[in-house]
C-alpha positions as CSV (number, residue, x, y, z in Angstrom):
1,M,3.3,-9.8,53.7
2,N,0.2,-7.5,53.7
3,G,2.4,-4.4,52.9
4,V,4.0,-6.2,49.9
5,R,0.6,-7.2,48.6
6,V,-0.6,-3.5,48.8
7,V,2.6,-2.4,46.9
8,L,2.1,-5.1,44.2
9,M,-1.6,-4.1,43.8
10,T,-0.7,-0.5,43.4
11,I,2.0,-1.3,40.8
12,G,-0.6,-3.5,39.0
13,I,-3.2,-0.7,39.0
14,I,-0.7,1.8,37.7
15,L,0.5,-0.5,34.9
16,V,-3.1,-1.3,33.8
17,G,-3.8,2.5,33.8
18,M,-0.8,3.1,31.7
19,V,-1.8,0.5,29.1
20,A,-5.3,1.8,29.0
21,W,-4.1,5.3,28.5
22,W,-1.8,4.2,25.7
23,L,-4.7,2.4,24.0
24,V,-7.1,5.4,24.3
25,K,-4.4,7.7,22.8
26,L,-3.9,5.1,20.0
27,L,-7.6,4.8,19.2
28,F,-8.2,8.6,19.3
29,G,-5.2,9.2,17.1
30,L,-6.3,6.6,14.6
31,A,-9.8,8.1,14.5
32,F,-8.4,11.6,14.0
33,Y,-6.2,10.5,11.1
34,L,-9.1,8.5,9.5
35,V,-11.4,11.5,9.7
36,L,-8.6,13.8,8.3
37,G,-8.0,11.3,5.4
38,L,-11.7,11.2,4.6
39,V,-11.9,15.0,4.5
40,V,-8.9,15.2,2.2
41,L,-10.3,12.5,-0.1
42,A,-13.8,14.1,-0.2
43,G,-12.1,17.5,-1.0
44,G,-10.1,15.9,-3.8
45,Y,-13.2,14.2,-5.2
46,Y,-15.2,17.5,-5.0
47,L,-12.4,19.3,-6.9
48,F,-12.2,16.5,-9.5
49,L,-15.9,16.7,-10.1
50,K,-15.7,20.5,-10.4
51,A,-12.8,20.2,-12.9
52,T,-14.4,17.6,-15.1
53,R,-18.0,18.9,-15.1
54,P,-18.9,20.7,-18.3
55,T,-19.7,24.4,-18.0
56,R,-23.2,25.5,-18.4
57,R,-24.0,28.2,-21.0
58,R,-26.9,30.5,-20.6
């Protein structure tokens, strides 16, 4: 029975590792898309301000 226990522990460790890897990829992917979205929104806001700001005459 000791061999079966080792095999089950190994399978459990592999499964926990796979789930952890999936969660890490999910979180980093989500963070990447959030940062990318913020950059796009900030760029759009900057362009909006540039377009609506009155021109200065000297």
